[in-house]
Structure formats: structure tokens, C-alpha cells
C-alpha atoms as a printed R data frame, in Angstrom:
    type eleno elety resid chain resno       x        y       z
1   ATOM     1    CA   UNK     A     1 -79.136 -164.118 101.493
2   ATOM     2    CA   UNK     A     2 -78.751 -165.621 104.730
3   ATOM     3    CA   UNK     A     3 -77.216 -162.690 107.310
4   ATOM     4    CA   UNK     A     4 -75.764 -163.799 110.615
5   ATOM     5    CA   UNK     A     5 -74.536 -167.603 109.825
6   ATOM     6    CA   UNK     A     6 -71.221 -168.250 110.425
7   ATOM     7    CA   UNK     A     7 -68.941 -170.466 108.594
8   ATOM     8    CA   UNK     A     8 -65.655 -171.854 109.654
9   ATOM     9    CA   UNK     A     9 -62.115 -171.823 108.206
10  ATOM    10    CA   UNK     A    10 -62.665 -175.841 106.982
11  ATOM    11    CA   UNK     A    11 -65.923 -174.638 106.020
12  ATOM    12    CA   UNK     A    12 -64.854 -171.848 103.689
13  ATOM    13    CA   UNK     A    13 -62.301 -174.385 101.763
14  ATOM    14    CA   UNK     A    14 -64.819 -177.431 101.017
15  ATOM    15    CA   UNK     A    15 -67.433 -174.427  99.113
16  ATOM    16    CA   UNK     A    16 -64.422 -173.447  97.508
17  ATOM    17    CA   UNK     A    17 -63.618 -176.517  96.366
18  ATOM    18    CA   UNK     A    18 -66.606 -177.752  95.395
19  ATOM    19    CA   UNK     A    19 -68.123 -174.040  93.436
20  ATOM    20    CA   UNK     A    20 -64.434 -174.474  91.638
21  ATOM    21    CA   UNK     A    21 -65.232 -178.286  90.708
22  ATOM    22    CA   UNK     A    22 -68.915 -177.901  89.958
23  ATOM    23    CA   UNK     A    23 -69.797 -174.281  89.102
24  ATOM    24    CA   UNK     A    24 -72.474 -174.359  91.407
25  ATOM    25    CA   UNK     A    25 -73.253 -171.625  93.671
26  ATOM    26    CA   UNK     A    26 -72.813 -172.482  97.509
27  ATOM    27    CA   UNK     A    27 -74.923 -170.753  99.922
28  ATOM    28    CA   UNK     A    28 -74.014 -173.153 102.853
29  ATOM    29    CA   UNK     A    29 -71.544 -175.948 104.123
30  ATOM    30    CA   UNK     A    30 -71.908 -177.762 107.618
31  ATOM    31    CA   UNK     A    31 -69.335 -180.188 108.833
32  ATOM    32    CA   UNK     A    32 -71.460 -182.837 110.596
33  ATOM    33    CA   UNK     A    33 -68.523 -185.411 111.637
34  ATOM    34    CA   UNK     A    34 -67.944 -187.388 108.783
35  ATOM    35    CA   UNK     A    35 -70.652 -185.399 106.562
36  ATOM    36    CA   UNK     A    36 -70.392 -182.547 104.704
37  ATOM    37    CA   UNK     A    37 -73.535 -180.453 104.348
38  ATOM    38    CA   UNK     A    38 -74.347 -177.869 101.340
39  ATOM    39    CA   UNK     A    39 -76.919 -175.431 100.531
40  ATOM    40    CA   UNK     A    40 -77.113 -174.994  96.843
41  ATOM    41    CA   UNK     A    41 -78.518 -171.311  95.297
42  ATOM    42    CA   UNK     A    42 -82.164 -172.931  93.752
43  ATOM    43    CA   UNK     A    43 -81.669 -174.538  90.668
44  ATOM    44    CA   UNK     A    44 -78.219 -175.612  91.083
45  ATOM    45    CA   UNK     A    45 -78.541 -179.258  92.587
46  ATOM    46    CA   UNK     A    46 -78.125 -180.605  88.950
47  ATOM    47    CA   UNK     A    47 -74.949 -178.819  88.809
48  ATOM    48    CA   UNK     A    48 -73.833 -179.730  92.204
49  ATOM    49    CA   UNK     A    49 -74.128 -183.075  91.320
50  ATOM    50    CA   UNK     A    50 -73.577 -183.667  87.632
51  ATOM    51    CA   UNK     A    51 -74.470 -185.958  85.423
52  ATOM    52    CA   UNK     A    52 -74.756 -189.443  86.745
53  ATOM    53    CA   UNK     A    53 -73.776 -187.658  90.237
54  ATOM    54    CA   UNK     A    54 -69.782 -187.949  88.956
55  ATOM    55    CA   UNK     A    55 -68.839 -184.668  90.515
56  ATOM    56    CA   UNK     A    56 -69.909 -185.303  93.621
57  ATOM    57    CA   UNK     A    57 -68.650 -188.671  93.765
58  ATOM    58    CA   UNK     A    58 -65.106 -186.971  92.889
59  ATOM    59    CA   UNK     A    59 -65.857 -184.317  95.838
60  ATOM    60    CA   UNK     A    60 -66.372 -187.680  98.102
61  ATOM    61    CA   UNK     A    61 -63.014 -189.237  96.772
62  ATOM    62    CA   UNK     A    62 -61.423 -185.964  97.325
63  ATOM    63    CA   UNK     A    63 -62.341 -185.202 100.782
64  ATOM    64    CA   UNK     A    64 -63.232 -188.810 102.086
65  ATOM    65    CA   UNK     A    65 -66.815 -187.313 103.137
66  ATOM    66    CA   UNK     A    66 -70.047 -188.377 102.862
67  ATOM    67    CA   UNK     A    67 -72.063 -185.258 101.199
68  ATOM    68    CA   UNK     A    68 -75.479 -184.010 101.296
69  ATOM    69    CA   UNK     A    69 -76.701 -181.434  99.002
70  ATOM    70    CA   UNK     A    70 -80.155 -179.607  99.684
71  ATOM    71    CA   UNK     A    71 -81.289 -176.379  97.625
72  ATOM    72    CA   UNK     A    72 -82.200 -173.203  99.113
73  ATOM    73    CA   UNK     A    73 -85.555 -171.735  99.008
74  ATOM    74    CA   UNK     A    74 -86.609 -168.004 101.015
75  ATOM    75    CA   UNK     A    75 -89.728 -169.377 101.769
76  ATOM    76    CA   UNK     A    76 -89.606 -172.123 105.171
77  ATOM    77    CA   UNK     A    77 -92.367 -173.873 103.085
78  ATOM    78    CA   UNK     A    78 -90.524 -174.341  99.936
79  ATOM    79    CA   UNK     A    79 -87.452 -175.343 101.568
80  ATOM    80    CA   UNK     A    80 -88.729 -178.259 104.059
81  ATOM    81    CA   UNK     A    81 -91.085 -179.669 100.924
82  ATOM    82    CA   UNK     A    82 -88.270 -179.796  99.055
83  ATOM    83    CA   UNK     A    83 -85.808 -181.293 101.762
84  ATOM    84    CA   UNK     A    84 -88.252 -184.432 102.276
85  ATOM    85    CA   UNK     A    85 -88.062 -185.495  99.321
86  ATOM    86    CA   UNK     A    86 -88.917 -188.253  97.843
87  ATOM    87    CA   UNK     A    87 -91.282 -188.581 100.602
88  ATOM    88    CA   UNK     A    88 -94.513 -187.199  99.399
89  ATOM    89    CA   UNK     A    89 -95.593 -183.970 101.526
90  ATOM    90    CA   UNK     A    90 -98.996 -183.510 101.836
91  ATOM    91    CA   UNK     A    91 -99.005 -180.001 104.100
92  ATOM    92    CA   UNK     A    92 -97.263 -177.835 105.375
93  ATOM    93    CA   UNK     A    93 -98.347 -175.424 108.201
94  ATOM    94    CA   UNK     A    94 -95.812 -173.274 110.223
95  ATOM    95    CA   UNK     A    95 -97.490 -172.469 113.322
96  ATOM    96    CA   UNK     A    96 -96.946 -169.787 116.030
97  ATOM    97    CA   UNK     A    97 -96.821 -171.281 119.568
98  ATOM    98    CA   UNK     A    98 -97.031 -169.868 123.078
99  ATOM    99    CA   UNK     A    99 -92.988 -168.168 123.990
100 ATOM   100    CA   UNK     A   100 -92.598 -166.884 120.548
101 ATOM   101    CA   UNK     A   101 -92.100 -170.697 119.196
102 ATOM   102    CA   UNK     A   102 -92.592 -171.215 115.912
103 ATOM   103    CA   UNK     A   103 -92.965 -174.414 114.417
104 ATOM   104    CA   UNK     A   104 -93.685 -176.163 111.327
105 ATOM   105    CA   UNK     A   105 -95.905 -178.994 111.086
106 ATOM   106    CA   UNK     A   106 -95.643 -181.390 107.963
107 ATOM   107    CA   UNK     A   107 -98.304 -184.054 107.048
108 ATOM   108    CA   UNK     A   108 -96.542 -186.540 104.993
109 ATOM   109    CA   UNK     A   109 -97.962 -189.578 103.669
110 ATOM   110    CA   UNK     A   110 -98.369 -192.252 105.812
111 ATOM   111    CA   UNK     A   111 -96.162 -194.804 103.548
112 ATOM   112    CA   UNK     A   112 -93.845 -192.008 103.564
113 ATOM   113    CA   UNK     A   113 -93.204 -191.180 106.904
114 ATOM   114    CA   UNK     A   114 -90.277 -193.247 107.737
115 ATOM   115    CA   UNK     A   115 -89.306 -191.625 104.195
116 ATOM   116    CA   UNK     A   116 -89.207 -188.350 106.054
117 ATOM   117    CA   UNK     A   117 -88.243 -189.372 109.747
118 ATOM   118    CA   UNK     A   118 -85.018 -191.595 107.987
119 ATOM   119    CA   UNK     A   119 -83.064 -194.098 109.800
120 ATOM   120    CA   UNK     A   120 -82.602 -192.994 113.709
121 ATOM   121    CA   UNK     A   121 -84.370 -190.032 112.528
122 ATOM   122    CA   UNK     A   122 -81.326 -188.447 110.491
123 ATOM   123    CA   UNK     A   123 -83.399 -187.315 107.984
124 ATOM   124    CA   UNK     A   124 -85.796 -184.933 110.130
125 ATOM   125    CA   UNK     A   125 -82.602 -183.921 112.589
126 ATOM   126    CA   UNK     A   126 -80.555 -182.538 109.627
127 ATOM   127    CA   UNK     A   127 -83.615 -180.578 108.500
128 ATOM   128    CA   UNK     A   128 -84.770 -179.147 112.030
129 ATOM   129    CA   UNK     A   129 -81.072 -177.542 111.837
130 ATOM   130    CA   UNK     A   130 -81.311 -175.880 108.447
131 ATOM   131    CA   UNK     A   131 -84.819 -174.814 109.517
132 ATOM   132    CA   UNK     A   132 -83.751 -173.736 112.416
133 ATOM   133    CA   UNK     A   133 -80.912 -172.244 110.760
134 ATOM   134    CA   UNK     A   134 -82.593 -170.534 108.230
135 ATOM   135    CA   UNK     A   135 -85.962 -169.558 109.163
136 ATOM   136    CA   UNK     A   136 -85.301 -169.439 113.152
137 ATOM   137    CA   UNK     A   137 -88.080 -172.341 113.267
138 ATOM   138    CA   UNK     A   138 -88.144 -173.813 116.225
139 ATOM   139    CA   UNK     A   139 -88.805 -177.233 115.637
140 ATOM   140    CA   UNK     A   140 -90.592 -179.291 112.391
141 ATOM   141    CA   UNK     A   141 -92.792 -182.081 113.149
142 ATOM   142    CA   UNK     A   142 -93.736 -184.961 110.816
143 ATOM   143    CA   UNK     A   143 -97.456 -186.251 110.926
């Protein structure tokens, strides 16, 4: 599914643990300080989180880490739209820039711009990182 992505031994351990606990198919794992970011197979977010979030709560208490889960999709527009939820995305355009750079121009409802960007830009930073990792996009711009 994701060619060329390197996973560390620690990330592999977290993938195994979450898969064993939830039965969800984990596509990717990134350890980012005290947060673990998982990407799961399309349609399996609910399986990974569990009813009322009980599976993730148990995983957090076992690992003492925060957890974020994103649903993997093959198309960058669908992935970005889904990753930005609950912000309402009006439009996503992939643009080829000079020097071979590819960017995603995302238009959100004006009232949801802060939600899409996140506190201190945390949401958009993660989405940019994942978009580069999965789709080789140089950046994601929120309008």
C-alpha cells in the first residue's frame, strides 16, 4: 500500500499492539514525542477506536501516550478531506507549481478555518507531514 516508508522497531511494536487489541489493519505509525499517529485501513477507524473510544483509552493507559488515528485513502483529496474533519471542506485542488512542487489548495468554510489549522497549527502540520509521506505533496495550504 505505502511503498518506501520506513518503520522503526518501536513503531512496529505499537502497530502490533494496536492491531492485536483492536483487530484493525494498521497501515502506518509515527511516533511524534508523546503522541503516536496511526493510519488505519479505509473503513476501520471505528474498529480501531472502539465503542465510546474504549480501545483507544485502553491503549493510551498501556502506553502512556496520546493517540491520533487517520483513515488511509489512496487519493490525496479524499485523505485530506477526511483528515480535516470535522472542519467542512468546500474544495481541494492539487496544483503543480514551478520546480516540480505539488501542493494541495484546500478551501474550508470560513468559520472552520481555525479548526482546520488547529491550536498552534498542530492539525495542519500533521496533515502536511502525512500528505508528503503518502502522496509526495510539498505542502497543504488552507484558504
